[in-house]
C-alpha positions as CSV (number, residue, x, y, z in Angstrom):
1,M,59.2,201.2,210.2
2,D,60.2,204.8,209.7
3,D,63.3,205.2,207.4
4,N,65.0,207.5,209.9
5,I,64.5,205.0,212.7
6,Q,65.8,202.2,210.4
7,A,68.9,204.3,209.6
8,I,69.6,204.9,213.3
9,I,69.3,201.2,214.1
10,H,71.7,200.5,211.2
11,R,74.2,203.0,212.6
12,I,73.9,201.4,216.1
13,Q,74.6,198.0,214.6
14,E,77.6,199.3,212.7
15,L,79.0,200.9,216.0
16,E,78.4,197.6,217.8
17,E,80.5,195.8,215.2
18,E,83.2,198.5,215.4
19,L,83.3,198.1,219.2
20,E,83.6,194.3,218.8
21,T,86.5,194.8,216.4
22,A,88.2,197.1,218.9
23,F,87.8,194.5,221.6
24,S,89.3,191.8,219.4
25,E,92.3,194.0,218.7
26,R,92.9,194.2,222.4
27,K,93.5,190.4,222.4
28,E,96.8,191.0,220.6
29,A,97.9,193.6,223.1
30,F,97.4,191.2,226.0
31,E,98.8,188.2,224.1
32,Y,96.0,185.6,224.3
33,T,94.2,183.4,221.9
34,I,91.0,181.4,222.2
35,E,91.2,177.7,221.3
36,K,88.1,175.6,221.5
37,K,86.5,178.1,223.9
38,R,89.5,178.0,226.2
39,V,91.8,181.1,226.7
40,R,95.5,180.5,226.1
41,F,98.2,183.0,227.3
42,Q,101.8,182.9,226.3
43,K,104.0,181.6,229.2
44,E,105.8,184.9,229.4
45,T,102.5,186.8,229.7
46,L,101.4,184.5,232.5
47,R,104.6,185.2,234.4
48,W,104.2,188.9,233.9
49,Q,100.5,188.7,235.2
50,K,101.5,186.8,238.3
51,Q,103.6,189.8,239.5
52,F,100.3,191.7,240.0
53,R,98.5,189.0,242.1
54,T,97.5,189.8,245.6
55,T,97.7,187.1,248.2
56,I,94.4,185.9,249.6
57,A,95.4,187.0,253.1
58,R,96.1,190.6,251.9
59,Y,93.0,190.6,249.9
60,L,90.9,189.6,252.9
61,F,92.7,191.9,255.2
62,K,92.1,194.9,253.0
63,A,88.4,194.2,252.7
64,R,86.1,196.6,254.7
65,P,83.9,195.0,257.4
66,L,80.7,195.7,255.3
67,V,82.2,193.4,252.6
68,W,82.5,190.6,255.2
69,I,78.9,191.2,256.4
70,T,77.3,191.4,253.0
71,S,79.2,188.5,251.4
72,P,76.8,185.8,252.6
73,V,73.9,187.7,251.1
74,I,75.6,188.1,247.8
75,Y,76.5,184.4,247.6
76,S,73.0,183.4,248.7
77,L,71.8,184.4,245.2
78,I,73.5,181.2,243.8
79,V,70.3,179.3,244.7
80,P,67.8,181.5,242.7
81,F,70.4,181.8,239.9
82,A,70.7,178.0,239.7
83,L,66.9,177.6,239.9
84,L,66.4,180.2,237.1
85,D,69.0,178.5,235.0
86,A,67.3,175.1,235.3
87,W,63.8,176.5,234.9
88,V,64.7,178.5,231.7
89,W,66.3,175.4,230.3
90,L,63.2,173.3,231.0
91,Y,60.8,176.1,229.8
92,Q,62.6,176.2,226.5
93,R,62.6,172.4,226.1
94,I,58.8,172.2,226.7
95,C,57.5,175.4,225.1
96,F,59.8,176.5,222.3
97,P,59.4,173.4,220.1
98,A,55.6,173.9,220.2
99,Y,56.0,177.3,218.5
100,G,59.0,176.6,216.3
101,I,61.2,179.0,218.4
102,P,64.9,177.9,218.4
103,Q,66.2,177.4,221.9
104,V,68.7,180.0,223.3
105,K,72.2,178.6,223.3
106,R,73.1,178.7,227.0
107,A,76.9,178.7,226.3
108,D,76.5,181.9,224.3
109,Y,75.4,183.7,227.4
110,I,77.1,182.0,230.3
111,V,80.8,182.6,229.6
112,I,83.1,181.6,232.4
113,D,86.8,182.3,231.5
114,R,88.3,184.8,234.0
115,Q,89.8,182.0,236.1
116,H,92.6,181.8,233.5
117,L,93.9,185.2,234.6
118,A,97.1,184.7,236.5
119,Y,96.9,188.1,238.3
120,L,93.8,186.9,240.2
121,N,94.1,185.0,243.5
122,A,91.9,181.9,244.1
123,L,89.2,184.0,245.9
124,E,89.0,186.6,243.2
125,K,88.7,183.8,240.6
126,I,85.8,182.3,242.6
127,N,84.2,185.7,242.7
128,C,84.6,186.1,239.0
129,V,83.1,182.7,238.2
130,Y,80.2,183.6,240.4
131,C,79.6,186.9,238.8
132,A,80.0,185.5,235.3
133,Y,77.5,182.7,236.1
134,G,74.9,185.1,237.7
135,N,75.0,187.7,234.9
136,G,75.2,184.9,232.3
137,V,72.1,183.3,233.7
138,L,70.2,186.6,233.7
139,A,71.3,187.3,230.1
140,Y,70.3,183.7,229.1
141,A,66.9,184.1,230.8
142,S,66.4,187.6,229.2
143,E,67.0,186.2,225.7
144,A,64.5,183.4,226.3
145,A,62.0,185.9,227.6
146,A,62.8,188.3,224.7
147,R,62.1,185.6,222.1
148,T,58.9,184.8,223.9
149,E,57.8,188.4,223.9
150,A,58.8,188.8,220.2
151,Y,56.6,185.8,219.4
152,W,53.6,186.6,221.5
153,C,53.4,190.4,222.1
154,P,55.7,192.4,219.8
155,I,54.5,195.9,220.7
156,K,56.7,198.7,221.8
157,H,55.9,200.3,225.2
158,A,54.5,203.8,225.5
159,R,56.9,204.7,228.2
160,R,60.7,204.7,227.9
161,K,62.6,201.6,229.2
162,A,66.0,201.6,230.7
163,A,67.2,198.8,228.3
164,Y,65.9,197.1,225.2
165,H,66.6,193.6,223.9
166,R,67.7,192.9,220.4
167,W,64.2,192.0,219.1
168,Y,62.5,195.2,220.4
169,N,63.4,197.5,217.4
170,E,61.2,195.4,215.1
171,F,58.1,195.5,217.4
172,A,55.0,197.4,216.3
173,D,54.7,200.9,217.5
174,Y,52.5,201.5,220.5
175,G,49.0,202.3,219.3
176,D,49.6,201.2,215.7
177,A,46.5,199.0,215.4
178,K,46.7,199.0,211.6
179,H,50.1,197.3,211.4
180,Y,49.9,195.2,214.5
181,R,48.8,191.8,213.0
182,E,51.3,191.9,210.1
183,G,54.0,192.8,212.6
184,V,53.1,189.8,214.8
185,E,53.6,187.5,211.8
186,K,56.8,189.2,210.8
187,N,58.2,188.9,214.3
188,R,57.2,185.3,214.6
189,K,59.0,184.5,211.4
190,A,62.1,186.3,212.6
191,V,62.1,184.5,215.9
192,R,61.7,181.1,214.2
193,E,64.8,181.9,212.2
194,A,66.8,183.2,215.1
195,D,69.6,180.6,215.0
196,T,70.2,181.1,211.2
197,A,70.6,184.8,211.8
198,D,72.9,184.5,214.8
């Protein structure tokens, strides 16, 4: 890979680490800790948060009619999300061991913790659980697909994409026939070592 591209990737990784550090510092500002994957707020903080909670009646009353009309369509996605979740789990259990690809840790992608926020009413908490599950399942499926792509067809696209997964930077350049085969083996090795690098 070109040294300039490698330097840019390295800078992006450093910025991502810096951003994660900044997010971590915000935990102190809002006085919470995480113990065994469970969020814990100080009692005084919970009392303070409850002052900002909207009642369910007020929340529903303020909703526009289009929100009421579209809600069933939004919630209908729970069926494909659950099917995708189950299918990706099964796909990994069957296929990944055959190629030595470590399975994606579902809990790293499906993070449901907003229900601990005292300023949300029960309906808002349900909405947050639903969104966290849906987006988590999509991220979980995306990582499983990304590992599959990195193993079988690690070639960059000719056209620009809206988003890239974490394996994409190491893919062979589009049209680089000379380095393709060695790139496949390098990517397969990296994917097989995914959990040790995570």
